[in-house]
N, C-alpha and C positions, 0 to 999 in steps of 0.2 A: 253680392260680393264685392267687398271694399277693394277700393284702389290700392295699388303699388305703389307707394312714394319714393322706392328707391331708385328708377331711373331720373326722377324729375332732381332729387336731392343729389345724386352721382353727379348728373350732369350740371347743375348747378356749383358745388364744389369743384367740378374740375375747369371752369371758368374763373371761378375765381383765383384757383391756383396759376391758371394761364396770364389773368392779368396781372398779379403779383409778380409773377416771371417777368412781365412785358414793362411794367409801369411801376414797381416797389420802391424803387429809390427816386421815383420823381415827386418832387414835393408839390409840382405844379400841376400834376395828374388829379383828377378825383373822379368818381363814380356819378354819371348823370342819369340819364332817364334808362330804366329796367323794361326790357320788355320780354315776357316769356308768349311762348305759342306751343300750347300741346295738342295731340292728337289723342282723341278717346275713340277705341274701337269698340264697340258694342256687336252682339251677336243678336240678330233680330229672325229668327225662324231658320231659315237657310242661307240668308244676306248677312253680310257684316256690314254695319253701318259708320261711320266715319265723323264723329264732330271733332270741330277745330274751336278750340278755346283759346283765347289770348288773353292777357293782363298788363296793365304798364304802372310804373309807380306814379307818373305825373301826365295824365291823361287832358291836362288843360289845353293844350294845343293841339286839334287833328294833324295840322299839317307836319308836326314835327314826329307824329305816330306815322305819318304817311314816309316821309324822309325814310325812318328808322327802317320801315320795312323794304324800301326799295334799296336802301344801302346794304339791309340783308342778302335781299335777291342777288344784288350783283355781287356780293362776295360768293355766295353759294354757287352762281354762275361762272367767276372764274375759276372757284377750285375745282369745278368739274370740266376744266378746259375749253369753256365755251365764250371767253373773252368777257362780256359784261362791263360794266363800267367802273 
């Protein structure tokens, strides 16, 4: 079964629209690192397996990747009312 690209494409498009709305007129703003995290669900007999895949456009600095992941975690935690950083 081929993978449906619709979810990933829709999410990326929505993110670009949100960035354009927030920063579109700011000549000092530019896109830096881009990190995508995708969960792939696979049926394995009666079980569903979850694989997580990640890709970053600039993986030269592993500490930058860790920092982005922690910032994303704090954003998610905060959006669910858990405080976070």
